[in-house]
C-alpha positions as CSV (number, residue, x, y, z in Angstrom):
1,M,-72.8,-63.0,-33.5
2,T,-72.6,-63.4,-29.6
3,R,-70.9,-66.3,-28.1
4,F,-74.3,-67.4,-26.9
5,N,-75.2,-67.5,-30.4
6,R,-72.2,-69.4,-31.2
7,R,-73.5,-72.2,-28.5
8,I,-76.8,-72.6,-30.0
9,T,-76.5,-72.3,-33.7
10,L,-73.8,-73.1,-36.5
11,S,-71.9,-70.4,-38.2
12,L,-72.2,-70.2,-41.9
13,L,-68.9,-71.6,-42.1
14,G,-69.5,-74.2,-39.8
15,A,-72.9,-75.0,-41.9
16,A,-70.7,-75.5,-44.8
17,S,-68.5,-77.6,-43.2
18,L,-71.1,-79.7,-41.8
19,A,-72.8,-80.1,-45.2
20,C,-69.1,-81.5,-46.6
21,C,-69.0,-83.9,-43.7
22,L,-72.5,-85.1,-44.5
23,S,-71.1,-86.5,-47.9
24,S,-67.7,-87.6,-46.6
25,P,-67.3,-91.5,-46.2
26,V,-67.1,-92.8,-42.9
27,L,-63.3,-94.1,-42.0
28,A,-62.0,-96.9,-40.3
29,Q,-63.2,-97.0,-36.8
30,N,-60.3,-98.0,-34.7
31,A,-59.9,-95.0,-32.3
32,L,-59.7,-96.3,-28.9
33,D,-57.1,-99.1,-30.2
34,N,-55.3,-96.4,-31.5
35,V,-55.1,-94.2,-28.5
36,L,-54.4,-97.5,-26.3
37,K,-51.4,-98.6,-28.5
38,S,-49.9,-95.3,-28.8
39,R,-50.5,-93.9,-25.4
40,E,-51.7,-90.5,-27.0
41,I,-54.8,-89.1,-27.8
42,K,-55.9,-85.6,-29.2
43,I,-58.5,-83.7,-27.9
44,A,-60.3,-80.7,-29.4
45,I,-60.7,-77.5,-27.1
46,P,-61.7,-74.0,-26.9
47,T,-59.6,-71.3,-25.9
48,D,-61.6,-68.4,-26.2
49,Y,-64.8,-69.3,-24.1
50,P,-64.3,-68.7,-20.3
51,P,-64.7,-70.3,-18.1
52,Y,-64.8,-73.6,-20.5
53,G,-61.6,-72.8,-22.3
54,F,-59.4,-69.7,-22.5
55,V,-55.7,-68.9,-22.5
56,G,-54.4,-68.3,-18.9
57,T,-51.7,-65.7,-17.9
58,D,-48.9,-68.6,-18.5
59,L,-50.3,-68.7,-22.0
60,K,-51.4,-72.2,-21.5
61,P,-55.1,-73.4,-22.1
62,Q,-57.2,-73.5,-18.7
63,G,-60.9,-73.9,-18.0
64,L,-63.5,-76.9,-17.5
65,D,-63.4,-78.3,-20.8
66,I,-59.6,-78.3,-20.5
67,D,-59.7,-80.1,-17.2
68,M,-62.1,-82.5,-18.5
69,A,-60.1,-83.3,-21.3
70,N,-57.0,-84.1,-19.0
71,Y,-58.9,-86.1,-16.8
72,I,-60.0,-88.4,-19.6
73,A,-56.6,-88.7,-21.2
74,T,-55.3,-89.7,-17.5
75,K,-58.1,-92.5,-17.2
76,L,-57.0,-93.8,-20.4
77,G,-53.5,-93.6,-19.6
78,A,-52.5,-91.6,-22.3
79,K,-50.7,-88.4,-22.8
80,V,-53.0,-85.5,-24.0
81,E,-52.3,-83.0,-27.2
82,L,-54.8,-80.2,-26.8
83,V,-56.1,-79.0,-30.1
84,P,-57.7,-75.5,-30.2
85,V,-60.6,-75.2,-32.2
86,T,-63.3,-72.9,-33.2
87,S,-66.9,-73.2,-33.5
88,A,-66.5,-73.9,-37.2
89,N,-64.1,-76.3,-37.3
90,R,-64.4,-78.6,-34.2
91,I,-66.8,-80.9,-36.4
92,P,-64.7,-81.2,-39.4
93,Y,-61.6,-81.8,-37.1
94,L,-63.4,-84.9,-35.7
95,Q,-64.5,-86.2,-39.1
96,T,-61.1,-85.9,-40.5
97,Q,-59.3,-87.6,-37.7
98,K,-57.2,-84.7,-36.6
99,V,-58.6,-85.1,-33.1
100,D,-60.0,-88.2,-31.3
101,L,-62.7,-86.2,-29.1
102,V,-64.1,-82.9,-29.2
103,I,-64.7,-81.3,-25.7
104,S,-65.8,-77.7,-26.7
105,T,-68.9,-76.6,-25.0
106,L,-70.7,-79.1,-27.5
107,G,-74.5,-79.2,-27.6
108,K,-76.5,-82.0,-29.0
109,N,-79.1,-81.5,-31.6
110,P,-80.7,-83.5,-34.4
111,E,-78.1,-82.0,-37.2
112,R,-75.1,-82.7,-35.4
113,E,-76.4,-86.2,-34.8
114,K,-76.3,-86.9,-38.3
115,V,-72.6,-86.7,-38.5
116,I,-70.9,-87.2,-35.3
117,D,-71.8,-89.3,-32.0
118,F,-72.0,-88.2,-28.5
119,T,-71.1,-89.5,-25.3
120,A,-73.2,-88.7,-22.0
121,A,-73.4,-85.1,-20.8
122,Y,-70.3,-83.9,-18.7
123,S,-71.3,-80.5,-17.8
124,P,-74.0,-78.1,-17.7
125,F,-74.1,-74.6,-19.9
126,F,-76.7,-72.6,-18.6
127,Q,-77.9,-69.1,-18.2
128,A,-78.2,-67.7,-14.8
129,V,-78.5,-64.7,-12.3
130,F,-74.9,-63.7,-11.0
131,A,-74.1,-61.0,-8.6
132,S,-71.1,-60.1,-6.0
133,K,-70.7,-62.5,-3.1
134,S,-71.7,-59.7,-0.9
135,V,-75.2,-59.3,-2.6
136,A,-77.7,-61.9,-0.6
137,I,-79.5,-63.7,-3.2
138,K,-80.6,-67.3,-2.4
139,S,-84.3,-67.2,-4.2
140,F,-86.1,-65.3,-6.6
141,A,-87.7,-63.7,-4.0
142,D,-84.8,-62.1,-2.8
143,L,-84.3,-60.2,-6.2
144,A,-87.2,-58.0,-5.2
145,G,-85.9,-54.5,-4.4
146,K,-82.6,-55.2,-6.4
147,S,-81.6,-54.0,-10.0
148,V,-80.9,-57.0,-12.4
149,G,-79.1,-56.1,-15.9
150,V,-80.2,-57.9,-19.0
151,T,-79.9,-57.9,-22.7
152,R,-83.4,-57.2,-24.2
153,G,-84.9,-59.8,-26.1
154,A,-82.2,-62.7,-25.0
155,M,-82.9,-66.0,-23.9
156,E,-82.0,-64.6,-20.4
157,D,-84.6,-62.0,-20.6
158,Q,-87.2,-64.5,-21.6
159,E,-86.4,-66.6,-18.9
160,L,-86.2,-63.9,-16.4
161,A,-89.5,-62.5,-17.1
162,K,-91.0,-66.2,-16.0
163,V,-89.6,-66.0,-12.7
164,A,-89.1,-62.3,-11.6
165,P,-90.7,-61.2,-8.3
166,A,-92.7,-58.2,-8.1
167,G,-90.6,-55.3,-6.9
168,V,-87.3,-56.3,-9.0
169,D,-85.8,-53.6,-11.2
170,V,-84.9,-55.2,-14.6
171,K,-82.6,-53.1,-16.6
172,R,-82.8,-53.9,-20.2
173,F,-79.9,-53.1,-22.5
174,E,-79.7,-53.4,-26.2
175,D,-76.6,-55.6,-26.4
176,H,-74.5,-57.9,-24.3
177,A,-71.7,-55.2,-24.1
178,A,-73.9,-52.6,-22.6
179,T,-75.3,-55.3,-20.3
180,I,-71.6,-56.2,-19.2
181,S,-70.5,-52.6,-18.7
182,A,-73.6,-51.5,-16.5
183,F,-72.9,-54.5,-14.3
184,V,-69.5,-54.0,-14.1
185,S,-69.5,-50.3,-13.3
186,G,-72.2,-51.0,-10.7
187,Q,-75.4,-49.5,-12.7
188,T,-76.7,-52.9,-11.4
189,Q,-76.6,-55.2,-8.5
190,A,-76.8,-58.4,-10.3
191,I,-76.6,-59.6,-14.2
192,A,-78.9,-62.1,-16.3
193,T,-76.5,-63.9,-18.4
194,S,-74.9,-67.0,-19.7
195,A,-72.2,-69.2,-17.8
196,S,-69.8,-68.1,-20.6
197,T,-70.3,-64.6,-20.1
198,A,-70.1,-64.6,-16.5
199,G,-66.9,-66.5,-16.9
200,T,-65.4,-63.6,-18.9
201,I,-66.6,-60.9,-16.1
202,M,-64.9,-63.0,-13.7
203,Q,-61.7,-63.4,-15.2
204,K,-61.4,-59.8,-16.2
205,N,-62.9,-58.3,-13.0
206,P,-61.7,-60.5,-10.2
207,N,-62.3,-57.4,-7.7
208,L,-66.1,-57.6,-8.3
209,A,-66.2,-61.3,-6.7
210,T,-68.8,-62.2,-9.0
211,E,-70.6,-65.5,-8.3
212,Y,-73.1,-67.9,-9.4
213,K,-76.7,-67.1,-7.8
214,L,-80.2,-68.7,-9.2
215,L,-80.3,-70.8,-12.2
216,L,-82.7,-69.5,-15.2
217,K,-82.1,-72.3,-18.0
218,D,-80.1,-75.6,-18.0
219,S,-78.3,-76.9,-21.5
220,P,-75.7,-79.7,-21.1
221,N,-72.6,-80.2,-22.7
222,F,-71.7,-83.4,-24.5
223,I,-68.4,-84.7,-25.9
224,G,-68.3,-85.4,-29.5
225,V,-66.7,-88.6,-31.0
226,A,-66.4,-89.8,-34.5
227,K,-69.5,-91.4,-36.3
228,G,-69.4,-95.2,-35.6
229,E,-66.4,-95.2,-32.8
230,D,-68.6,-97.0,-30.5
231,K,-65.5,-98.3,-28.6
232,L,-64.1,-95.0,-28.0
233,R,-67.5,-93.6,-26.9
234,L,-68.7,-96.3,-24.4
235,K,-65.1,-96.1,-22.9
236,V,-65.3,-92.4,-22.2
237,N,-69.0,-92.7,-20.9
238,E,-67.5,-95.4,-18.3
239,I,-65.1,-92.7,-17.4
240,I,-68.1,-90.1,-17.2
241,A,-70.1,-92.4,-15.1
242,E,-67.4,-92.9,-12.5
243,A,-66.6,-89.4,-12.2
244,K,-70.1,-88.5,-11.5
245,K,-70.1,-91.1,-8.8
246,S,-66.6,-90.2,-7.3
247,G,-67.7,-86.6,-7.3
248,D,-64.9,-85.4,-9.7
249,L,-67.5,-83.9,-12.1
250,D,-68.8,-82.0,-9.5
251,K,-65.7,-80.6,-8.3
252,M,-64.9,-79.5,-11.9
253,S,-68.1,-77.7,-12.3
254,Q,-67.9,-76.1,-9.0
255,R,-64.7,-74.9,-9.7
256,W,-65.4,-73.2,-13.0
257,L,-69.1,-72.4,-12.8
258,G,-69.8,-71.9,-9.5
259,R,-72.1,-74.8,-9.1
260,P,-72.4,-78.4,-9.0
261,T,-73.3,-80.4,-12.3
262,G,-76.6,-81.2,-11.4
263,D,-78.6,-83.8,-13.5
264,L,-77.1,-84.7,-16.6
265,P,-78.7,-86.6,-19.5
266,Q,-77.1,-89.6,-20.7
């Protein structure tokens, strides 16, 4: 399973855990009161999904989701405990009160809305065209005459086909590893892929000076809150709204994704 598939579908283990949570009773809802009283908050974060969350050379978590977790904790006046999670256990951790919030590239869908609540969106998750800073690409028309690597049949392939101009050399590969390898080795001038895959390329190959160029498809990330924890959810929404207004969200997104947040849903 690719990392992008992790983003849009639950693994079998995750689905089983989710089903378990559906039958679990809702516990007393007082998370915000506990956080404000103890001045501590536990937030689930990813550590294997750059640029949203990964372990740096200092062996500490870093990334957009980690910055967001620290930001919210600061605004609440609380010390944060960052709790690494996987796609499979992040929702159960929230349901069993092992964490107060989940900030881990969490997309919103009807199945998840049955078992947890969501704040407003805080960051984009997207597929885009990436290339070196030295490659001039400011519009899809600029792709003409250039080679773009993409994984055959992936969402990026479908979206690129809608906007690719005549004259672009689209090179399709059978899997993500081959697509990445072709770009890193210079077989293609650009790559159409997810922000997370591009983040991994940037992290492992800083010499390529890879940067975001053109958006193909946007899909926002939300913060997960335990079902019925309305006080905490509304408080986090206030923090997100203020961060949007101040430009702090844009700064985080620009730092890790190479683009501002754009229009995020409430």
